[in-house]
C-alpha positions as CSV (number, residue, x, y, z in Angstrom):
1,X,40.8,15.2,18.3
2,X,44.1,14.3,17.1
3,X,43.6,11.5,15.3
4,X,41.2,13.7,13.7
5,X,43.9,16.3,13.0
6,X,46.1,13.8,11.4
7,X,43.5,12.4,9.4
8,X,43.1,16.0,7.9
9,X,46.8,16.9,7.9
10,X,46.9,13.3,5.2
11,X,44.4,14.4,3.1
12,X,45.3,17.5,2.7
13,X,48.9,16.4,1.7
14,X,47.0,13.7,-0.5
15,X,45.6,16.8,-2.3
16,X,48.9,18.4,-3.0
17,X,51.1,15.9,-4.7
18,X,47.6,15.2,-7.0
19,X,47.6,18.8,-7.4
20,X,51.1,19.2,-7.9
21,X,51.1,16.0,-10.3
22,X,48.2,17.8,-12.5
23,X,50.5,20.7,-12.6
24,X,53.7,19.2,-13.8
25,X,54.6,19.3,-17.4
26,X,57.1,16.1,-16.7
27,X,55.1,14.6,-14.4
28,X,58.1,11.6,-13.9
29,X,59.9,14.3,-11.5
30,X,57.8,14.1,-9.0
31,X,58.7,10.7,-7.8
32,X,58.2,11.8,-4.0
33,X,54.7,12.9,-4.6
34,X,53.5,9.4,-5.8
35,X,55.7,7.9,-3.3
36,X,53.3,9.8,-0.8
37,X,50.0,8.6,-2.4
38,X,51.4,4.8,-2.6
39,X,52.0,5.7,1.0
40,X,48.8,6.6,1.8
41,X,47.0,3.4,0.7
42,X,48.2,2.4,4.0
43,X,46.6,5.4,6.1
44,X,43.0,6.5,7.4
45,X,39.7,4.9,5.7
46,X,39.8,8.6,3.7
47,X,42.8,8.9,2.5
48,X,42.8,4.8,1.5
49,X,39.6,6.2,-0.6
50,X,41.7,8.8,-2.4
51,X,44.7,6.8,-2.8
52,X,42.6,4.5,-4.5
53,X,41.1,7.1,-6.9
54,X,45.1,9.3,-7.5
55,X,47.4,5.7,-8.0
56,X,46.0,4.7,-10.8
57,X,45.9,8.4,-12.8
58,X,49.1,8.8,-12.3
59,X,50.8,4.9,-12.6
60,X,51.6,5.4,-16.1
61,X,54.4,8.7,-15.3
62,X,56.5,5.8,-12.6
63,X,57.1,2.5,-13.9
64,X,60.1,1.8,-11.7
65,X,57.2,2.2,-8.8
66,X,54.6,0.0,-10.7
67,X,55.3,-2.7,-8.9
68,X,54.4,-1.2,-5.3
69,X,51.9,1.0,-6.8
70,X,50.3,-2.0,-8.1
71,X,50.6,-4.4,-5.0
72,X,49.6,-1.1,-3.1
73,X,46.3,-0.6,-4.8
74,X,45.3,-4.9,-4.7
75,X,45.4,-4.4,-0.8
76,X,43.0,-1.7,-1.4
77,X,41.4,-4.1,-3.0
78,X,40.7,-6.4,-0.1
79,X,40.1,-3.9,2.6
80,X,37.5,-4.6,5.3
81,X,35.8,-1.0,4.1
82,X,33.5,-1.6,1.2
83,X,33.7,2.2,-0.2
84,X,37.0,1.4,-0.1
85,X,37.3,-1.8,-2.5
86,X,34.7,-0.6,-4.6
87,X,36.7,2.4,-5.5
88,X,39.9,0.8,-6.0
89,X,37.8,-2.2,-8.0
90,X,36.9,1.2,-10.2
91,X,39.9,2.2,-10.7
92,X,41.8,-1.2,-11.5
93,X,40.9,-0.4,-15.9
94,X,42.9,2.7,-15.5
95,X,46.4,0.9,-14.9
96,X,45.9,-0.8,-18.5
97,X,44.8,2.2,-20.5
98,X,48.1,3.3,-21.2
99,X,50.3,0.3,-20.1
100,X,48.1,-2.5,-22.0
101,X,50.7,-5.2,-20.4
102,X,48.8,-5.1,-17.4
103,X,45.9,-5.8,-19.1
104,X,46.1,-10.4,-17.9
105,X,47.4,-9.6,-14.6
106,X,44.6,-7.0,-13.9
107,X,41.7,-9.2,-15.3
108,X,43.5,-12.2,-13.4
109,X,42.3,-10.3,-10.2
110,X,39.2,-9.2,-11.1
111,X,38.3,-12.5,-12.1
112,X,39.7,-13.9,-8.1
113,X,37.4,-10.5,-7.3
114,X,33.7,-12.1,-9.0
115,X,33.2,-14.2,-5.6
116,X,32.5,-11.1,-3.9
117,X,29.4,-10.6,-2.0
118,X,27.9,-7.1,-1.9
119,X,25.8,-6.6,-4.9
120,X,27.7,-3.0,-5.7
121,X,30.9,-4.8,-5.1
122,X,30.0,-7.4,-7.5
123,X,29.2,-4.6,-10.2
124,X,32.2,-2.8,-10.4
125,X,33.4,-5.9,-11.1
126,X,31.3,-6.2,-13.7
127,X,32.0,-3.0,-15.1
128,X,35.7,-3.2,-14.5
129,X,36.0,-6.9,-16.9
130,X,33.6,-5.6,-19.3
131,X,36.0,-2.5,-19.4
132,X,39.1,-4.3,-20.4
133,X,37.5,-6.7,-22.8
134,X,36.6,-3.8,-24.7
135,X,39.7,-2.9,-24.4
136,X,41.4,-5.8,-25.1
137,X,39.4,-8.8,-26.0
138,X,42.3,-11.0,-26.7
139,X,44.5,-10.9,-23.3
140,X,41.1,-10.7,-21.1
141,X,39.6,-13.5,-22.4
142,X,42.9,-15.4,-22.5
143,X,43.1,-14.5,-18.5
144,X,39.7,-15.3,-17.5
145,X,39.6,-18.8,-18.8
146,X,42.7,-19.6,-16.9
147,X,40.6,-19.9,-13.9
148,X,38.3,-22.6,-15.7
149,X,40.6,-24.4,-17.9
150,X,42.6,-25.6,-15.2
151,X,42.6,-28.9,-14.1
152,X,45.0,-28.7,-10.9
153,X,42.9,-29.9,-8.4
154,X,45.6,-27.9,-5.7
155,X,45.8,-24.9,-7.7
156,X,41.8,-24.3,-8.5
157,X,39.6,-22.3,-6.8
158,X,36.1,-23.7,-7.3
159,X,34.1,-20.8,-6.1
160,X,36.4,-18.7,-8.4
161,X,35.9,-21.1,-11.2
162,X,32.1,-20.9,-11.2
163,X,31.6,-17.2,-10.7
164,X,34.2,-16.3,-13.8
165,X,31.7,-19.3,-15.7
166,X,28.8,-17.3,-14.8
167,X,30.2,-13.7,-15.8
168,X,31.6,-15.6,-19.1
169,X,27.7,-17.2,-19.7
170,X,26.2,-14.0,-18.5
171,X,28.0,-11.4,-19.3
172,X,30.3,-12.3,-22.2
173,X,28.5,-14.5,-24.4
174,X,25.7,-12.2,-25.5
175,X,27.9,-9.5,-26.6
176,X,30.0,-11.7,-28.2
177,X,29.3,-9.8,-32.1
178,X,30.5,-6.5,-29.7
179,X,33.6,-7.9,-28.2
180,X,34.6,-10.6,-30.8
181,X,36.8,-8.0,-33.5
182,X,38.2,-9.0,-36.0
183,X,35.7,-11.6,-36.1
184,X,37.1,-15.0,-37.8
185,X,40.2,-13.8,-35.8
186,X,38.5,-13.8,-32.5
187,X,36.1,-16.6,-32.9
188,X,39.2,-18.8,-33.4
189,X,40.9,-17.9,-30.5
190,X,37.7,-18.0,-28.2
191,X,37.1,-21.7,-29.8
192,X,40.7,-22.6,-28.8
193,X,40.3,-21.7,-25.1
194,X,36.7,-23.5,-25.3
195,X,38.4,-26.6,-26.4
196,X,41.2,-26.3,-23.7
197,X,38.6,-25.8,-21.0
198,X,36.7,-28.8,-21.8
199,X,38.9,-31.2,-20.4
200,X,37.4,-30.9,-17.1
201,X,33.8,-30.1,-17.1
202,X,30.2,-31.1,-16.1
203,X,27.7,-31.5,-18.5
204,X,25.9,-28.5,-17.8
205,X,29.2,-26.8,-18.9
206,X,29.8,-28.7,-21.9
207,X,26.4,-27.5,-22.9
208,X,26.8,-24.0,-22.7
209,X,30.3,-24.0,-24.7
210,X,28.8,-26.3,-27.2
211,X,25.7,-24.1,-27.6
212,X,27.8,-20.6,-27.6
213,X,30.3,-22.4,-30.0
214,X,26.9,-23.5,-32.0
215,X,26.5,-19.6,-32.4
216,X,29.5,-18.4,-33.4
217,X,29.5,-17.9,-37.5
218,X,32.4,-19.7,-37.4
219,X,30.2,-22.6,-37.0
220,X,26.8,-21.0,-38.8
221,X,24.8,-22.8,-41.0
222,X,27.4,-21.8,-44.2
223,X,30.2,-22.9,-42.4
224,X,32.4,-25.5,-45.0
225,X,31.7,-29.6,-43.8
226,X,35.3,-29.3,-42.1
227,X,34.1,-27.1,-39.3
228,X,30.9,-29.0,-38.9
229,X,32.9,-32.1,-38.2
230,X,35.4,-29.8,-35.7
231,X,32.5,-29.5,-33.4
232,X,31.7,-33.3,-33.7
233,X,35.3,-34.2,-32.9
234,X,35.1,-32.2,-29.4
235,X,31.9,-34.1,-28.7
236,X,33.5,-37.4,-29.7
237,X,36.2,-36.0,-27.3
238,X,33.9,-35.9,-24.3
239,X,32.3,-38.6,-24.9
240,X,35.6,-40.7,-24.1
241,X,35.1,-43.0,-27.5
242,X,38.5,-43.7,-27.3
243,X,38.2,-45.5,-23.8
244,X,37.6,-48.7,-22.7
245,X,34.4,-49.0,-22.2
246,X,32.4,-50.5,-18.5
247,X,28.9,-51.0,-18.0
248,X,28.9,-50.1,-14.3
249,X,30.3,-46.6,-15.2
250,X,27.2,-44.4,-15.0
251,X,29.3,-41.3,-15.7
252,X,30.1,-42.7,-19.3
253,X,26.8,-44.1,-19.9
254,X,25.3,-40.6,-19.4
255,X,28.1,-38.9,-21.5
256,X,28.0,-40.8,-24.4
257,X,24.2,-40.9,-24.7
258,X,24.1,-36.8,-24.0
259,X,26.8,-36.4,-26.2
260,X,24.9,-38.1,-28.9
261,X,22.1,-36.6,-28.9
262,X,24.2,-33.0,-28.6
263,X,26.0,-34.3,-32.4
264,X,22.3,-35.3,-34.1
265,X,22.2,-31.3,-35.4
266,X,25.8,-32.0,-37.1
267,X,25.1,-35.2,-38.5
268,X,22.0,-33.7,-40.5
269,X,24.2,-31.0,-41.3
270,X,27.3,-33.7,-43.0
271,X,29.8,-34.3,-40.2
272,X,30.2,-37.8,-40.0
273,X,28.3,-40.2,-36.9
274,X,30.8,-43.4,-37.8
275,X,32.6,-43.1,-34.4
276,X,29.5,-42.6,-32.5
277,X,27.8,-45.9,-34.4
278,X,31.3,-48.1,-34.2
279,X,31.6,-47.4,-30.4
280,X,28.0,-48.5,-29.4
281,X,27.9,-51.3,-32.0
282,X,31.0,-52.8,-30.3
283,X,30.7,-51.4,-27.3
284,X,27.4,-51.1,-25.8
285,X,24.8,-53.3,-28.1
286,X,26.3,-56.5,-26.9
287,X,25.9,-55.2,-23.0
288,X,22.3,-53.8,-23.9
289,X,20.8,-56.1,-21.6
290,X,23.0,-54.5,-18.6
291,X,22.5,-50.4,-19.0
292,X,20.6,-49.1,-16.3
293,X,16.4,-49.0,-17.6
294,X,16.1,-45.3,-17.9
295,X,19.0,-45.2,-20.1
296,X,18.5,-47.8,-22.4
297,X,15.6,-45.7,-24.3
298,X,17.8,-42.6,-24.3
299,X,20.3,-44.7,-26.2
300,X,17.8,-46.5,-28.6
301,X,15.8,-43.1,-29.5
302,X,19.2,-41.4,-30.5
303,X,20.4,-44.4,-32.4
304,X,17.2,-43.9,-34.4
305,X,17.3,-40.3,-34.8
306,X,21.2,-41.2,-35.9
307,X,20.3,-43.9,-38.4
308,X,19.5,-41.9,-41.6
309,X,22.5,-39.8,-42.0
310,X,24.5,-43.3,-41.4
311,X,27.3,-44.1,-44.5
312,X,26.2,-47.5,-46.2
313,X,29.6,-49.2,-45.0
314,X,28.7,-48.7,-41.0
315,X,25.1,-49.7,-41.6
316,X,26.5,-53.5,-42.9
317,X,28.3,-53.0,-39.7
318,X,25.5,-52.2,-37.2
319,X,22.8,-54.1,-38.9
320,X,23.4,-57.6,-37.4
321,X,23.5,-55.9,-33.9
322,X,20.5,-53.9,-34.6
323,X,18.2,-57.1,-36.1
324,X,19.2,-59.4,-32.8
325,X,17.9,-56.4,-30.8
326,X,14.9,-56.2,-32.7
327,X,14.3,-59.7,-32.4
328,X,14.9,-59.7,-28.8
329,X,12.0,-57.2,-28.5
330,X,9.8,-58.2,-31.5
331,X,8.3,-62.0,-29.3
332,X,7.4,-64.7,-30.9
333,X,4.0,-65.3,-30.7
334,X,2.5,-67.3,-27.1
335,X,5.8,-66.7,-26.0
336,X,5.1,-65.1,-22.7
337,X,7.5,-62.5,-23.2
338,X,6.6,-58.9,-22.8
339,X,7.0,-55.8,-25.2
340,X,8.0,-52.5,-24.9
341,X,6.4,-50.6,-27.8
342,X,8.7,-47.7,-27.6
343,X,11.8,-49.9,-28.2
344,X,10.3,-51.6,-31.0
345,X,9.0,-48.5,-32.9
346,X,12.9,-47.1,-32.2
347,X,14.6,-50.5,-33.7
348,X,12.2,-50.5,-36.6
349,X,13.3,-46.9,-37.8
350,X,16.6,-48.0,-37.1
351,X,16.4,-50.8,-39.4
352,X,14.6,-49.7,-41.9
353,X,17.2,-46.9,-42.5
354,X,20.1,-48.9,-42.1
355,X,19.1,-51.8,-44.5
356,X,17.8,-48.8,-47.0
357,X,21.5,-48.1,-47.3
358,X,22.9,-51.7,-47.7
359,X,19.6,-53.8,-48.7
360,X,21.2,-56.9,-49.3
361,X,22.7,-57.4,-45.6
362,X,19.6,-58.3,-44.9
363,X,19.0,-61.5,-46.9
364,X,21.5,-63.3,-44.6
365,X,19.9,-61.6,-41.5
366,X,15.8,-61.9,-42.3
367,X,15.7,-64.2,-44.7
368,X,15.0,-61.8,-47.6
369,X,15.4,-61.9,-51.3
370,X,16.9,-58.8,-52.5
371,X,19.5,-58.5,-56.0
372,X,22.2,-56.3,-56.0
373,X,24.4,-57.9,-58.1
374,X,27.3,-58.2,-55.8
375,X,28.7,-61.5,-53.9
376,X,27.2,-60.6,-50.7
377,X,23.9,-61.2,-52.1
378,X,23.7,-64.5,-50.9
379,X,20.9,-65.4,-52.8
380,X,22.2,-69.2,-53.4
381,X,21.9,-70.3,-49.7
382,X,18.6,-71.1,-47.4
383,X,17.5,-68.4,-45.1
384,X,13.8,-69.4,-45.3
385,X,14.0,-70.4,-41.9
386,X,15.3,-66.4,-40.8
387,X,12.2,-65.4,-42.9
388,X,9.5,-67.4,-41.5
389,X,10.9,-66.7,-37.4
390,X,11.1,-62.7,-38.7
391,X,8.1,-62.5,-40.5
392,X,6.0,-64.3,-37.5
393,X,7.6,-61.6,-34.9
394,X,6.5,-58.7,-37.1
395,X,3.0,-60.3,-37.0
396,X,2.7,-61.0,-33.3
397,X,3.7,-57.1,-33.0
398,X,0.8,-55.8,-35.6
399,X,-1.1,-58.2,-33.7
400,X,0.0,-56.5,-30.7
401,X,-0.2,-53.2,-31.9
402,X,-3.5,-53.4,-33.1
403,X,-5.1,-54.9,-30.0
404,X,-3.5,-51.9,-28.5
405,X,-4.9,-49.1,-30.7
406,X,-8.2,-50.5,-29.7
407,X,-7.6,-50.1,-26.0
408,X,-6.2,-47.0,-26.3
409,X,-9.1,-45.4,-28.6
410,X,-11.4,-46.8,-26.1
411,X,-9.8,-45.2,-23.2
412,X,-9.7,-41.8,-25.2
413,X,-13.2,-42.0,-25.3
414,X,-13.3,-42.4,-21.7
415,X,-11.1,-39.9,-21.1
416,X,-13.2,-37.4,-23.1
417,X,-15.9,-38.4,-21.1
418,X,-14.4,-37.6,-17.8
419,X,-13.2,-34.4,-18.5
420,X,-16.9,-33.7,-19.5
421,X,-17.8,-34.1,-15.8
422,X,-14.7,-33.2,-14.0
423,X,-15.3,-30.2,-11.5
424,X,-11.7,-28.9,-10.4
425,X,-8.6,-27.7,-12.4
426,X,-6.6,-30.6,-10.8
427,X,-8.8,-33.6,-12.2
428,X,-8.9,-31.6,-15.5
429,X,-5.1,-31.5,-16.1
430,X,-4.7,-35.5,-14.9
431,X,-7.2,-36.0,-17.2
432,X,-4.7,-33.9,-19.6
433,X,-2.4,-35.6,-19.0
434,X,-4.0,-39.2,-19.4
435,X,-5.0,-38.2,-23.1
436,X,-1.6,-36.7,-23.9
437,X,-0.3,-40.2,-22.8
438,X,-3.0,-41.5,-25.0
439,X,-2.3,-40.1,-28.3
440,X,1.5,-40.7,-28.1
441,X,0.8,-44.7,-27.3
442,X,-1.6,-44.8,-30.5
443,X,1.1,-42.7,-32.4
444,X,3.5,-45.1,-31.7
445,X,1.4,-48.5,-32.5
446,X,0.2,-46.3,-35.8
447,X,4.4,-46.0,-36.6
448,X,5.2,-49.5,-35.7
449,X,2.2,-51.0,-38.4
450,X,3.7,-48.3,-40.5
451,X,7.0,-50.1,-40.3
452,X,5.8,-54.1,-40.4
453,X,3.3,-53.9,-42.9
454,X,6.2,-53.5,-45.6
455,X,8.7,-56.1,-44.2
456,X,6.6,-58.8,-45.1
457,X,7.4,-59.7,-48.8
458,X,10.3,-62.0,-49.7
459,X,11.5,-58.6,-51.2
460,X,10.3,-56.0,-49.2
461,X,11.0,-52.2,-49.2
462,X,12.7,-49.9,-46.9
463,X,12.1,-46.7,-45.6
464,X,15.0,-44.5,-46.3
465,X,13.5,-41.3,-45.8
466,X,12.0,-39.6,-42.9
467,X,7.8,-40.2,-43.8
468,X,7.7,-41.6,-40.1
469,X,7.7,-38.9,-37.7
470,X,8.9,-40.7,-34.3
471,X,6.5,-40.5,-31.5
472,X,8.4,-38.6,-29.2
473,X,9.1,-36.1,-32.0
474,X,5.9,-34.0,-31.8
475,X,5.4,-31.0,-28.9
476,X,6.5,-31.6,-25.3
477,X,5.1,-34.9,-23.1
478,X,3.8,-35.3,-19.6
479,X,5.1,-37.8,-17.7
480,X,4.7,-41.1,-19.2
481,X,4.1,-44.8,-17.3
482,X,5.5,-48.1,-19.1
483,X,3.4,-50.0,-21.8
484,X,5.3,-53.0,-21.2
485,X,2.8,-55.9,-21.8
486,X,2.6,-59.7,-21.9
487,X,2.3,-61.3,-25.3
488,X,-0.8,-61.5,-26.7
489,X,-2.3,-59.3,-23.6
490,X,-3.8,-56.0,-23.4
491,X,-3.1,-53.2,-22.1
492,X,-5.1,-50.6,-19.9
493,X,-6.8,-47.7,-21.0
494,X,-3.9,-45.5,-19.2
495,X,-1.1,-47.3,-21.1
496,X,0.9,-44.7,-23.2
497,X,3.9,-44.6,-25.2
498,X,5.7,-47.4,-24.1
499,X,8.5,-45.7,-22.9
500,X,9.5,-48.6,-19.9
501,X,11.8,-45.2,-18.4
502,X,10.9,-44.0,-15.4
503,X,8.3,-40.9,-16.0
504,X,10.5,-38.0,-16.6
505,X,10.9,-38.5,-20.5
506,X,9.0,-35.8,-22.6
507,X,9.1,-35.3,-26.2
508,X,12.2,-34.1,-28.1
509,X,10.6,-31.9,-30.9
510,X,11.5,-28.3,-29.4
511,X,14.8,-27.4,-27.7
512,X,17.2,-29.5,-25.8
513,X,14.0,-32.0,-24.7
514,X,16.6,-35.1,-23.9
515,X,16.3,-36.0,-20.5
516,X,19.9,-36.3,-19.7
517,X,20.9,-32.8,-21.3
518,X,17.6,-31.3,-19.4
519,X,19.2,-32.6,-15.9
520,X,22.5,-31.1,-16.6
521,X,20.5,-27.3,-17.3
522,X,19.4,-27.8,-13.4
523,X,22.3,-25.0,-12.7
524,X,26.0,-24.3,-12.1
525,X,26.0,-25.0,-8.3
526,X,28.6,-27.4,-8.0
527,X,29.8,-29.6,-5.3
528,X,33.2,-31.4,-4.6
529,X,35.3,-33.7,-8.0
530,X,35.2,-37.1,-7.7
531,X,37.9,-39.2,-8.9
532,X,39.2,-40.4,-12.3
533,X,37.8,-37.8,-14.9
534,X,36.6,-35.4,-11.6
535,X,33.3,-33.1,-13.0
536,X,31.2,-36.1,-13.3
537,X,28.1,-36.0,-15.9
538,X,26.0,-38.5,-13.7
539,X,25.1,-36.5,-10.4
540,X,28.5,-37.1,-9.0
541,X,32.0,-35.3,-9.5
542,X,30.1,-31.5,-8.9
543,X,27.4,-32.6,-8.0
544,X,25.7,-30.7,-10.9
545,X,24.8,-33.8,-12.9
546,X,22.0,-35.5,-14.3
547,X,20.2,-37.2,-11.4
């Protein structure tokens, strides 16, 4: 009874303090009343709940007590009683209403409180943060991003970092049009915050930030070339193009290939792909055989898609290694070697686009006779052996492609019969996969024939436009087994597009289909850090990579 009486007494006093402060014309004279409210933050449950309402309400009138008031209120945010915590969290934005200098501090605290497990508490944190973002978006964003950009492992709480990232992704990015005002100034500010945060990110985080930057009007369709180039430079930095390449560093390979894929839309908008292609030419192609099998196809596909946007100077640099690689995968007749059809499709497409930019470079490489009037034509030299070797390989590729197409066409007829006879949904689904794979294989072979046939002349024409629709650029395809076949041999009716890669590859016609990027999107759950760069892209680092 005594305790209940004491609690009632405390509550009555608190109401008295509040009433006197409400009625006072010069509230700053009622220091004792405000001190009483602050003391109540250490009282009973009901007193704490009432204090959580009164402390922020009269905060601005007592600057000399600001530190005590804020600390007392922060303590209420950590109380065991849920109702007290929620009341205190709801009151946090009120500290900043008339004292905006507290925005950064309060946002920092709210960022830490995002780890709350109770839904009602977490909802209160979200609402408080959004309230402060609307009050002072610049200060609030700056404070929030500090939880993300730190690369000091000792000072970074990973659970807080993850929750802040999720909040920014789910609550801030979707209402950017409302928050980022004045638009150009605030879009530039958040761009700089994002850049700082990219020092140590996973693939999923980088993809999320790049998608956000692309959505800003600052980098929209009407953005000047230097803005598009700015995005490419961000991607180049993430790809570590200034680093010495180590073929055993799977994380770097994953990052490089995935970043090249992310950069493709910006090459189409006029940004330079020189740095990427020069790095690949210097470091990657010479050790192509040593790359993991599943990465070779990703690299060749991205290289093919980049080739239409290559400058003549870069084309001249890249063409010799492309021809060397193409000849490696176009076997001589009866050589007993194997041929991967999609590798050849990629390399032929790359060859055509590079050669169209610097045609006379093919004179010495392939024995062609293309006159441009430049000393580099080298028309006085005899490269007939190169021509004979190259065209013989082309003929062998064509024979293999035709034989494979015949087999695939027969297989398609068998699939159609099997579909008509299928009784279960599972059987029909399996046959549908085979039909789609067969269609892709036929498309690959057709593309190869379309690209080899113009190359038999001593003065060939190079396909320098986009008339060839690469086989994987159609709608997403199901799993595809390898189509590697012996030279002169035949493929089975279930052969497909010759990826030679694990059966996880999908088409890249719509959305982000590159398998590395897809794996980056598997979520934002995080494990521990690795050494070196920290947040790994290849299944190490935060446990959120691509494997």
